[in-house]
A tleap script that builds the chain and sets N, CA, C and O, in Angstrom:
source leaprc.protein.ff14SB
mol = sequence {
  NMET LEU GLU ASN TYR LEU PRO ILE LEU ILE
  PHE ILE ILE VAL GLY VAL LEU VAL GLY VAL
  ILE PRO GLN VAL LEU GLY TRP PHE ILE ALA
  PRO GLN ARG PRO ASP SER GLU LYS LEU SER
  PRO PHE GLU CYS GLY PHE GLU ALA PHE GLU
  ASP SER ARG MET LYS PHE ASP VAL ARG TYR
  TYR LEU VAL ALA ILE LEU PHE ILE ILE PHE
  ASP LEU GLU ILE ALA PHE LEU PHE PRO TRP
  ALA VAL VAL LEU ARG GLU ILE GLY MET PHE
  GLY PHE VAL ALA MET MET LEU PHE LEU GLY
  ILE LEU VAL ILE GLY PHE ILE TYR GLU TRP
  LYS LYS GLY ALA LEU GLU TRP CGLU
}
set mol.1.N position { 0.818 -1.204 0.000 }
set mol.1.CA position { 0.000 0.000 0.000 }
set mol.1.C position { 0.862 1.269 0.000 }
set mol.1.O position { 0.554 2.238 -0.694 }
set mol.2.N position { 1.929 1.249 0.775 }
set mol.2.CA position { 2.782 2.442 0.843 }
set mol.2.C position { 3.539 2.678 -0.452 }
set mol.2.O position { 3.970 3.802 -0.707 }
set mol.3.N position { 3.716 1.640 -1.289 }
set mol.3.CA position { 4.420 1.831 -2.551 }
set mol.3.C position { 3.653 2.749 -3.498 }
set mol.3.O position { 4.233 3.281 -4.444 }
set mol.4.N position { 2.360 2.940 -3.256 }
set mol.4.CA position { 1.572 3.878 -4.061 }
set mol.4.C position { 1.985 5.325 -3.809 }
set mol.4.O position { 1.793 6.188 -4.665 }
set mol.5.N position { 2.545 5.582 -2.645 }
set mol.5.CA position { 2.941 6.937 -2.285 }
set mol.5.C position { 4.382 7.261 -2.674 }
set mol.5.O position { 4.817 8.402 -2.517 }
set mol.6.N position { 5.124 6.284 -3.176 }
set mol.6.CA position { 6.521 6.508 -3.553 }
set mol.6.C position { 6.677 7.589 -4.622 }
set mol.6.O position { 7.552 8.441 -4.468 }
set mol.7.N position { 5.877 7.608 -5.703 }
set mol.7.CA position { 6.023 8.698 -6.690 }
set mol.7.C position { 5.760 10.076 -6.078 }
set mol.7.O position { 6.412 11.052 -6.450 }
set mol.8.N position { 4.828 10.159 -5.162 }
set mol.8.CA position { 4.544 11.455 -4.515 }
set mol.8.C position { 5.733 11.881 -3.671 }
set mol.8.O position { 6.129 13.046 -3.691 }
set mol.9.N position { 6.303 10.937 -2.928 }
set mol.9.CA position { 7.470 11.248 -2.102 }
set mol.9.C position { 8.647 11.681 -2.976 }
set mol.9.O position { 9.346 12.639 -2.643 }
set mol.10.N position { 8.866 10.993 -4.072 }
set mol.10.CA position { 9.949 11.368 -4.990 }
set mol.10.C position { 9.698 12.758 -5.568 }
set mol.10.O position { 10.619 13.568 -5.672 }
set mol.11.N position { 8.456 13.029 -5.942 }
set mol.11.CA position { 8.106 14.342 -6.484 }
set mol.11.C position { 8.366 15.447 -5.463 }
set mol.11.O position { 8.903 16.499 -5.811 }
set mol.12.N position { 7.992 15.216 -4.216 }
set mol.12.CA position { 8.222 16.220 -3.166 }
set mol.12.C position { 9.713 16.430 -2.937 }
set mol.12.O position { 10.167 17.566 -2.797 }
set mol.13.N position { 10.471 15.349 -2.898 }
set mol.13.CA position { 11.916 15.468 -2.670 }
set mol.13.C position { 12.580 16.227 -3.822 }
set mol.13.O position { 13.394 17.120 -3.588 }
set mol.14.N position { 12.238 15.875 -5.060 }
set mol.14.CA position { 12.818 16.572 -6.208 }
set mol.14.C position { 12.418 18.045 -6.193 }
set mol.14.O position { 13.241 18.910 -6.494 }
set mol.15.N position { 11.168 18.340 -5.848 }
set mol.15.CA position { 10.723 19.733 -5.780 }
set mol.15.C position { 11.488 20.532 -4.738 }
set mol.15.O position { 11.884 21.671 -4.988 }
set mol.16.N position { 11.693 19.939 -3.580 }
set mol.16.CA position { 12.446 20.631 -2.532 }
set mol.16.C position { 13.895 20.833 -2.961 }
set mol.16.O position { 14.466 21.902 -2.745 }
set mol.17.N position { 14.488 19.814 -3.566 }
set mol.17.CA position { 15.873 19.947 -4.023 }
set mol.17.C position { 16.016 21.011 -5.108 }
set mol.17.O position { 16.982 21.773 -5.108 }
set mol.18.N position { 15.061 21.064 -6.030 }
set mol.18.CA position { 15.117 22.079 -7.085 }
set mol.18.C position { 14.973 23.479 -6.490 }
set mol.18.O position { 15.520 24.438 -7.034 }
set mol.19.N position { 14.253 23.605 -5.394 }
set mol.19.CA position { 14.097 24.906 -4.765 }
set mol.19.C position { 15.246 25.285 -3.853 }
set mol.19.O position { 15.566 26.467 -3.721 }
set mol.20.N position { 15.873 24.300 -3.221 }
set mol.20.CA position { 16.894 24.591 -2.203 }
set mol.20.C position { 18.303 24.629 -2.790 }
set mol.20.O position { 19.095 25.503 -2.436 }
set mol.21.N position { 18.622 23.703 -3.673 }
set mol.21.CA position { 19.997 23.610 -4.189 }
set mol.21.C position { 20.464 24.897 -4.881 }
set mol.21.O position { 21.584 25.330 -4.610 }
set mol.22.N position { 19.671 25.537 -5.760 }
set mol.22.CA position { 20.147 26.790 -6.357 }
set mol.22.C position { 20.385 27.900 -5.325 }
set mol.22.O position { 21.301 28.708 -5.483 }
set mol.23.N position { 19.580 27.938 -4.293 }
set mol.23.CA position { 19.782 28.963 -3.265 }
set mol.23.C position { 21.067 28.713 -2.487 }
set mol.23.O position { 21.826 29.642 -2.212 }
set mol.24.N position { 21.306 27.459 -2.136 }
set mol.24.CA position { 22.525 27.123 -1.396 }
set mol.24.C position { 23.751 27.369 -2.268 }
set mol.24.O position { 24.742 27.929 -1.799 }
set mol.25.N position { 23.693 26.952 -3.536 }
set mol.25.CA position { 24.818 27.207 -4.442 }
set mol.25.C position { 25.050 28.708 -4.617 }
set mol.25.O position { 26.193 29.165 -4.625 }
set mol.26.N position { 23.988 29.457 -4.753 }
set mol.26.CA position { 24.131 30.907 -4.890 }
set mol.26.C position { 24.751 31.538 -3.662 }
set mol.26.O position { 25.533 32.482 -3.774 }
set mol.27.N position { 24.412 31.031 -2.504 }
set mol.27.CA position { 24.962 31.579 -1.260 }
set mol.27.C position { 26.464 31.325 -1.169 }
set mol.27.O position { 27.217 32.195 -0.731 }
set mol.28.N position { 26.895 30.146 -1.578 }
set mol.28.CA position { 28.311 29.803 -1.462 }
set mol.28.C position { 29.149 30.327 -2.625 }
set mol.28.O position { 30.320 30.659 -2.438 }
set mol.29.N position { 28.575 30.405 -3.805 }
set mol.29.CA position { 29.345 30.800 -4.981 }
set mol.29.C position { 29.375 32.310 -5.183 }
set mol.29.O position { 30.393 32.855 -5.610 }
set mol.30.N position { 28.277 32.988 -4.883 }
set mol.30.CA position { 28.170 34.422 -5.166 }
set mol.30.C position { 29.099 35.229 -4.260 }
set mol.30.O position { 29.298 34.877 -3.098 }
set mol.31.N position { 29.664 36.307 -4.792 }
set mol.31.CA position { 30.508 37.170 -3.956 }
set mol.31.C position { 29.653 37.916 -2.933 }
set mol.31.O position { 28.553 38.373 -3.247 }
set mol.32.N position { 30.156 38.034 -1.733 }
set mol.32.CA position { 29.447 38.713 -0.647 }
set mol.32.C position { 30.037 40.116 -0.468 }
set mol.32.O position { 30.765 40.372 0.491 }
set mol.33.N position { 29.713 41.026 -1.405 }
set mol.33.CA position { 30.230 42.384 -1.347 }
set mol.33.C position { 29.078 43.372 -1.428 }
set mol.33.O position { 28.887 44.011 -2.462 }
set mol.34.N position { 28.317 43.506 -0.370 }
set mol.34.CA position { 27.203 44.470 -0.428 }
set mol.34.C position { 27.726 45.906 -0.437 }
set mol.34.O position { 28.699 46.226 0.246 }
set mol.35.N position { 27.082 46.753 -1.205 }
set mol.35.CA position { 27.396 48.168 -1.196 }
set mol.35.C position { 26.090 48.943 -1.049 }
set mol.35.O position { 25.015 48.351 -0.952 }
set mol.36.N position { 26.191 50.244 -1.034 }
set mol.36.CA position { 24.996 51.064 -0.783 }
set mol.36.C position { 23.960 50.895 -1.886 }
set mol.36.O position { 22.761 50.970 -1.617 }
set mol.37.N position { 24.396 50.671 -3.111 }
set mol.37.CA position { 23.447 50.504 -4.219 }
set mol.37.C position { 22.682 49.193 -4.107 }
set mol.37.O position { 21.481 49.152 -4.375 }
set mol.38.N position { 23.368 48.119 -3.714 }
set mol.38.CA position { 22.698 46.833 -3.559 }
set mol.38.C position { 21.732 46.831 -2.383 }
set mol.38.O position { 20.710 46.145 -2.415 }
set mol.39.N position { 22.050 47.586 -1.361 }
set mol.39.CA position { 21.204 47.612 -0.174 }
set mol.39.C position { 20.088 48.646 -0.256 }
set mol.39.O position { 19.261 48.730 0.652 }
set mol.40.N position { 20.052 49.426 -1.317 }
set mol.40.CA position { 19.025 50.457 -1.448 }
set mol.40.C position { 17.684 49.835 -1.840 }
set mol.40.O position { 17.649 48.770 -2.455 }
set mol.41.N position { 16.591 50.495 -1.485 }
set mol.41.CA position { 15.274 49.952 -1.845 }
set mol.41.C position { 15.018 50.070 -3.344 }
set mol.41.O position { 15.483 51.001 -4.000 }
set mol.42.N position { 14.275 49.113 -3.861 }
set mol.42.CA position { 13.911 49.143 -5.273 }
set mol.42.C position { 12.510 48.582 -5.406 }
set mol.42.O position { 11.876 48.236 -4.410 }
set mol.43.N position { 12.030 48.492 -6.626 }
set mol.43.CA position { 10.697 47.977 -6.940 }
set mol.43.C position { 9.591 48.983 -6.640 }
set mol.43.O position { 8.682 49.142 -7.455 }
set mol.44.N position { 9.640 49.658 -5.513 }
set mol.44.CA position { 8.540 50.556 -5.183 }
set mol.44.C position { 8.766 51.957 -5.748 }
set mol.44.O position { 7.803 52.709 -5.899 }
set mol.45.N position { 10.005 52.332 -6.064 }
set mol.45.CA position { 10.269 53.596 -6.707 }
set mol.45.C position { 10.531 54.756 -5.775 }
set mol.45.O position { 10.798 55.862 -6.245 }
set mol.46.N position { 10.466 54.550 -4.479 }
set mol.46.CA position { 10.768 55.646 -3.565 }
set mol.46.C position { 11.401 55.088 -2.299 }
set mol.46.O position { 11.254 53.910 -1.974 }
set mol.47.N position { 12.103 55.956 -1.601 }
set mol.47.CA position { 12.771 55.560 -0.367 }
set mol.47.C position { 11.752 55.255 0.717 }
set mol.47.O position { 10.694 55.880 0.789 }
set mol.48.N position { 12.081 54.297 1.550 }
set mol.48.CA position { 11.224 53.987 2.694 }
set mol.48.C position { 11.475 55.042 3.765 }
set mol.48.O position { 12.534 55.053 4.392 }
set mol.49.N position { 10.510 55.920 3.976 }
set mol.49.CA position { 10.723 57.028 4.904 }
set mol.49.C position { 9.681 57.061 6.011 }
set mol.49.O position { 9.778 57.881 6.924 }
set mol.50.N position { 8.708 56.203 5.948 }
set mol.50.CA position { 7.671 56.193 6.979 }
set mol.50.C position { 7.463 54.778 7.476 }
set mol.50.O position { 8.256 53.873 7.216 }
set mol.51.N position { 6.384 54.623 8.190 }
set mol.51.CA position { 6.007 53.324 8.695 }
set mol.51.C position { 5.705 52.379 7.529 }
set mol.51.O position { 5.266 52.825 6.469 }
set mol.52.N position { 5.932 51.105 7.715 }
set mol.52.CA position { 5.672 50.139 6.647 }
set mol.52.C position { 4.186 49.988 6.349 }
set mol.52.O position { 3.813 49.392 5.339 }
set mol.53.N position { 3.345 50.519 7.211 }
set mol.53.CA position { 1.899 50.438 6.995 }
set mol.53.C position { 1.337 51.719 6.372 }
set mol.53.O position { 0.143 51.997 6.482 }
set mol.54.N position { 2.204 52.494 5.717 }
set mol.54.CA position { 1.733 53.726 5.100 }
set mol.54.C position { 0.764 53.423 3.959 }
set mol.54.O position { 0.818 52.341 3.376 }
set mol.55.N position { -0.098 54.342 3.642 }
set mol.55.CA position { -1.128 54.136 2.638 }
set mol.55.C position { -0.554 54.356 1.241 }
set mol.55.O position { 0.228 55.277 1.005 }
set mol.56.N position { -0.963 53.488 0.332 }
set mol.56.CA position { -0.616 53.637 -1.074 }
set mol.56.C position { -1.808 54.222 -1.800 }
set mol.56.O position { -2.939 54.185 -1.316 }
set mol.57.N position { -1.532 54.755 -2.957 }
set mol.57.CA position { -2.604 55.271 -3.792 }
set mol.57.C position { -3.486 54.109 -4.247 }
set mol.57.O position { -2.991 53.019 -4.534 }
set mol.58.N position { -4.772 54.347 -4.307 }
set mol.58.CA position { -5.724 53.318 -4.693 }
set mol.58.C position { -5.449 52.828 -6.107 }
set mol.58.O position { -5.719 51.667 -6.415 }
set mol.59.N position { -4.928 53.672 -6.959 }
set mol.59.CA position { -4.646 53.279 -8.342 }
set mol.59.C position { -3.636 52.132 -8.414 }
set mol.59.O position { -3.692 51.305 -9.324 }
set mol.60.N position { -2.720 52.089 -7.458 }
set mol.60.CA position { -1.751 50.995 -7.429 }
set mol.60.C position { -2.482 49.663 -7.292 }
set mol.60.O position { -2.190 48.712 -8.016 }
set mol.61.N position { -3.430 49.597 -6.363 }
set mol.61.CA position { -4.179 48.361 -6.155 }
set mol.61.C position { -5.083 48.058 -7.345 }
set mol.61.O position { -5.262 46.893 -7.699 }
set mol.62.N position { -5.643 49.066 -7.953 }
set mol.62.CA position { -6.509 48.872 -9.113 }
set mol.62.C position { -5.728 48.266 -10.271 }
set mol.62.O position { -6.196 47.325 -10.911 }
set mol.63.N position { -4.551 48.796 -10.541 }
set mol.63.CA position { -3.727 48.255 -11.617 }
set mol.63.C position { -3.309 46.825 -11.286 }
set mol.63.O position { -3.292 45.967 -12.169 }
set mol.64.N position { -2.975 46.560 -10.032 }
set mol.64.CA position { -2.582 45.205 -9.637 }
set mol.64.C position { -3.738 44.221 -9.813 }
set mol.64.O position { -3.536 43.116 -10.315 }
set mol.65.N position { -4.932 44.608 -9.407 }
set mol.65.CA position { -6.098 43.735 -9.547 }
set mol.65.C position { -6.420 43.516 -11.021 }
set mol.65.O position { -6.732 42.396 -11.426 }
set mol.66.N position { -6.348 44.570 -11.824 }
set mol.66.CA position { -6.609 44.414 -13.253 }
set mol.66.C position { -5.595 43.474 -13.900 }
set mol.66.O position { -5.952 42.658 -14.750 }
set mol.67.N position { -4.341 43.591 -13.499 }
set mol.67.CA position { -3.331 42.691 -14.038 }
set mol.67.C position { -3.650 41.248 -13.689 }
set mol.67.O position { -3.572 40.370 -14.548 }
set mol.68.N position { -4.007 40.997 -12.451 }
set mol.68.CA position { -4.321 39.632 -12.026 }
set mol.68.C position { -5.526 39.100 -12.781 }
set mol.68.O position { -5.517 37.954 -13.229 }
set mol.69.N position { -6.561 39.911 -12.930 }
set mol.69.CA position { -7.765 39.467 -13.630 }
set mol.69.C position { -7.446 39.112 -15.080 }
set mol.69.O position { -7.798 38.025 -15.537 }
set mol.70.N position { -6.790 40.004 -15.804 }
set mol.70.CA position { -6.496 39.744 -17.209 }
set mol.70.C position { -5.483 38.611 -17.360 }
set mol.70.O position { -5.562 37.832 -18.310 }
set mol.71.N position { -4.548 38.516 -16.444 }
set mol.71.CA position { -3.561 37.451 -16.511 }
set mol.71.C position { -4.223 36.094 -16.310 }
set mol.71.O position { -3.920 35.149 -17.038 }
set mol.72.N position { -5.108 35.985 -15.349 }
set mol.72.CA position { -5.796 34.717 -15.109 }
set mol.72.C position { -6.724 34.354 -16.253 }
set mol.72.O position { -6.854 33.182 -16.604 }
set mol.73.N position { -7.359 35.340 -16.826 }
set mol.73.CA position { -8.249 35.036 -17.940 }
set mol.73.C position { -7.466 34.568 -19.153 }
set mol.73.O position { -7.916 33.679 -19.875 }
set mol.74.N position { -6.310 35.150 -19.385 }
set mol.74.CA position { -5.483 34.713 -20.504 }
set mol.74.C position { -4.949 33.306 -20.250 }
set mol.74.O position { -4.713 32.558 -21.198 }
set mol.75.N position { -4.757 32.936 -18.985 }
set mol.75.CA position { -4.278 31.588 -18.667 }
set mol.75.C position { -5.264 30.518 -19.111 }
set mol.75.O position { -4.868 29.369 -19.308 }
set mol.76.N position { -6.530 30.858 -19.272 }
set mol.76.CA position { -7.520 29.895 -19.753 }
set mol.76.C position { -7.324 29.564 -21.230 }
set mol.76.O position { -7.878 28.574 -21.709 }
set mol.77.N position { -6.562 30.355 -21.954 }
set mol.77.CA position { -6.353 30.094 -23.377 }
set mol.77.C position { -5.465 28.882 -23.628 }
set mol.77.O position { -5.628 28.209 -24.645 }
set mol.78.N position { -4.539 28.590 -22.738 }
set mol.78.CA position { -3.609 27.487 -22.968 }
set mol.78.C position { -4.299 26.122 -22.964 }
set mol.78.O position { -4.125 25.360 -23.914 }
set mol.79.N position { -5.079 25.784 -21.923 }
set mol.79.CA position { -5.753 24.479 -21.990 }
set mol.79.C position { -6.766 24.419 -23.127 }
set mol.79.O position { -6.974 23.358 -23.715 }
set mol.80.N position { -7.391 25.534 -23.437 }
set mol.80.CA position { -8.348 25.567 -24.540 }
set mol.80.C position { -7.649 25.259 -25.863 }
set mol.80.O position { -8.174 24.513 -26.689 }
set mol.81.N position { -6.468 25.835 -26.060 }
set mol.81.CA position { -5.735 25.611 -27.304 }
set mol.81.C position { -5.297 24.155 -27.436 }
set mol.81.O position { -5.220 23.628 -28.545 }
set mol.82.N position { -5.012 23.512 -26.321 }
set mol.82.CA position { -4.565 22.122 -26.364 }
set mol.82.C position { -5.693 21.190 -26.793 }
set mol.82.O position { -5.456 20.242 -27.541 }
set mol.83.N position { -6.917 21.446 -26.330 }
set mol.83.CA position { -8.039 20.534 -26.607 }
set mol.83.C position { -9.001 21.097 -27.647 }
set mol.83.O position { -10.143 20.647 -27.733 }
set mol.84.N position { -8.568 22.055 -28.423 }
set mol.84.CA position { -9.465 22.699 -29.385 }
set mol.84.C position { -10.037 21.700 -30.392 }
set mol.84.O position { -11.218 21.782 -30.729 }
set mol.85.N position { -9.231 20.771 -30.871 }
set mol.85.CA position { -9.732 19.795 -31.852 }
set mol.85.C position { -10.787 18.872 -31.245 }
set mol.85.O position { -11.719 18.459 -31.934 }
set mol.86.N position { -10.646 18.549 -29.967 }
set mol.86.CA position { -11.594 17.628 -29.334 }
set mol.86.C position { -12.921 18.302 -29.009 }
set mol.86.O position { -13.966 17.655 -29.083 }
set mol.87.N position { -12.909 19.571 -28.655 }
set mol.87.CA position { -14.155 20.225 -28.231 }
set mol.87.C position { -14.931 20.807 -29.406 }
set mol.87.O position { -16.113 21.126 -29.275 }
set mol.88.N position { -14.280 20.942 -30.535 }
set mol.88.CA position { -14.976 21.329 -31.755 }
set mol.88.C position { -15.494 22.758 -31.770 }
set mol.88.O position { -14.973 23.650 -31.100 }
set mol.89.N position { -16.552 22.937 -32.572 }
set mol.89.CA position { -17.094 24.275 -32.791 }
set mol.89.C position { -17.716 24.862 -31.525 }
set mol.89.O position { -17.638 26.072 -31.308 }
set mol.90.N position { -18.326 24.032 -30.692 }
set mol.90.CA position { -18.921 24.543 -29.457 }
set mol.90.C position { -17.855 25.189 -28.565 }
set mol.90.O position { -18.071 26.273 -28.023 }
set mol.91.N position { -16.719 24.529 -28.416 }
set mol.91.CA position { -15.623 25.083 -27.621 }
set mol.91.C position { -15.065 26.351 -28.226 }
set mol.91.O position { -14.707 27.283 -27.506 }
set mol.92.N position { -14.987 26.393 -29.548 }
set mol.92.CA position { -14.486 27.586 -30.217 }
set mol.92.C position { -15.418 28.773 -29.982 }
set mol.92.O position { -14.961 29.868 -29.654 }
set mol.93.N position { -16.725 28.555 -30.150 }
set mol.93.CA position { -17.699 29.641 -29.949 }
set mol.93.C position { -17.704 30.085 -28.484 }
set mol.93.O position { -17.791 31.278 -28.196 }
set mol.94.N position { -17.610 29.125 -27.562 }
set mol.94.CA position { -17.575 29.480 -26.137 }
set mol.94.C position { -16.360 30.338 -25.814 }
set mol.94.O position { -16.465 31.302 -25.056 }
set mol.95.N position { -15.207 29.994 -26.384 }
set mol.95.CA position { -13.998 30.786 -26.113 }
set mol.95.C position { -14.083 32.150 -26.781 }
set mol.95.O position { -13.602 33.134 -26.217 }
set mol.96.N position { -14.669 32.237 -27.943 }
set mol.96.CA position { -14.832 33.541 -28.592 }
set mol.96.C position { -15.766 34.428 -27.767 }
set mol.96.O position { -15.547 35.635 -27.664 }
set mol.97.N position { -16.794 33.838 -27.186 }
set mol.97.CA position { -17.674 34.591 -26.291 }
set mol.97.C position { -16.898 35.070 -25.062 }
set mol.97.O position { -17.028 36.219 -24.639 }
set mol.98.N position { -16.103 34.181 -24.507 }
set mol.98.CA position { -15.273 34.528 -23.350 }
set mol.98.C position { -14.302 35.661 -23.698 }
set mol.98.O position { -14.162 36.617 -22.935 }
set mol.99.N position { -13.636 35.551 -24.845 }
set mol.99.CA position { -12.704 36.597 -25.254 }
set mol.99.C position { -13.428 37.896 -25.581 }
set mol.99.O position { -12.894 38.979 -25.342 }
set mol.100.N position { -14.637 37.799 -26.126 }
set mol.100.CA position { -15.428 39.003 -26.381 }
set mol.100.C position { -15.745 39.741 -25.091 }
set mol.100.O position { -15.625 40.964 -25.021 }
set mol.101.N position { -16.149 38.996 -24.076 }
set mol.101.CA position { -16.416 39.620 -22.766 }
set mol.101.C position { -15.136 40.228 -22.203 }
set mol.101.O position { -15.172 41.307 -21.611 }
set mol.102.N position { -14.019 39.553 -22.380 }
set mol.102.CA position { -12.732 40.077 -21.919 }
set mol.102.C position { -12.377 41.372 -22.629 }
set mol.102.O position { -11.913 42.320 -21.995 }
set mol.103.N position { -12.589 41.421 -23.930 }
set mol.103.CA position { -12.287 42.634 -24.706 }
set mol.103.C position { -13.224 43.764 -24.300 }
set mol.103.O position { -12.791 44.910 -24.179 }
set mol.104.N position { -14.494 43.461 -24.091 }
set mol.104.CA position { -15.441 44.495 -23.646 }
set mol.104.C position { -15.015 45.056 -22.289 }
set mol.104.O position { -15.065 46.266 -22.072 }
set mol.105.N position { -14.600 44.181 -21.382 }
set mol.105.CA position { -14.111 44.641 -20.075 }
set mol.105.C position { -12.867 45.489 -20.196 }
set mol.105.O position { -12.717 46.491 -19.496 }
set mol.106.N position { -11.965 45.086 -21.092 }
set mol.106.CA position { -10.744 45.851 -21.310 }
set mol.106.C position { -11.056 47.230 -21.878 }
set mol.106.O position { -10.484 48.226 -21.434 }
set mol.107.N position { -11.953 47.298 -22.851 }
set mol.107.CA position { -12.339 48.592 -23.431 }
set mol.107.C position { -13.001 49.474 -22.379 }
set mol.107.O position { -12.750 50.678 -22.328 }
set mol.108.N position { -13.841 48.881 -21.543 }
set mol.108.CA position { -14.501 49.631 -20.473 }
set mol.108.C position { -13.466 50.231 -19.520 }
set mol.108.O position { -13.537 51.412 -19.181 }
set mol.109.N position { -12.509 49.411 -19.094 }
set mol.109.CA position { -11.470 49.901 -18.183 }
set mol.109.C position { -10.625 50.981 -18.856 }
set mol.109.O position { -10.217 51.943 -18.206 }
set mol.110.N position { -10.365 50.831 -20.131 }
set mol.110.CA position { -9.571 51.810 -20.865 }
set mol.110.C position { -10.323 53.136 -20.947 }
set mol.110.O position { -9.738 54.194 -20.716 }
set mol.111.N position { -11.611 53.088 -21.274 }
set mol.111.CA position { -12.410 54.316 -21.394 }
set mol.111.C position { -12.602 55.008 -20.050 }
set mol.111.O position { -12.688 56.235 -19.987 }
set mol.112.N position { -12.669 54.218 -18.968 }
set mol.112.CA position { -12.813 54.802 -17.630 }
set mol.112.C position { -11.512 55.397 -17.106 }
set mol.112.O position { -11.511 56.100 -16.096 }
set mol.113.N position { -10.401 55.115 -17.795 }
set mol.113.CA position { -9.116 55.677 -17.385 }
set mol.113.C position { -8.420 54.869 -16.310 }
set mol.113.O position { -7.503 55.368 -15.658 }
set mol.114.N position { -8.840 53.631 -16.113 }
set mol.114.CA position { -8.226 52.807 -15.065 }
set mol.114.C position { -6.803 52.410 -15.425 }
set mol.114.O position { -6.027 52.046 -14.541 }
set mol.115.N position { -6.449 52.470 -16.681 }
set mol.115.CA position { -5.104 52.090 -17.100 }
set mol.115.C position { -4.160 53.270 -17.177 }
set mol.115.O position { -2.981 53.088 -17.478 }
set mol.116.N position { -4.634 54.459 -16.918 }
set mol.116.CA position { -3.815 55.661 -16.926 }
set mol.116.C position { -3.167 55.845 -15.556 }
set mol.116.O position { -3.814 55.658 -14.526 }
set mol.117.N position { -1.911 56.205 -15.552 }
set mol.117.CA position { -1.218 56.495 -14.310 }
set mol.117.C position { -0.740 57.933 -14.368 }
set mol.117.O position { 0.181 58.261 -15.116 }
set mol.118.N position { -1.360 58.776 -13.587 }
set mol.118.CA position { -1.072 60.216 -13.643 }
set mol.118.C position { -0.130 60.623 -12.533 }
set mol.118.O position { 0.224 61.797 -12.423 }
savepdb mol mol.pdb
quit
């Protein structure tokens, strides 16, 4: 009975090794020479000068949510493309309807100015 779980155990071990080994190798191989530029904040575009719980502009969250929504919807195209021959015309029409709704939503957001960053 336990032999049924062997592939799962192997998969978990390989996954952990793939995640841990590059980090350990990077720690030992990479030069440890931090300077002011490497230690400076990045990604957010400004220096951290207040509490970490400071308020961000609502537009930041709106753009992030829109990205997640459109990104997830586009992710549905990959499995659809793989099985397109099997699902036939019904699947094609359903996906065109889905993409039409996506395009309408995108046009709506564009006209409302949600994609503008002022």
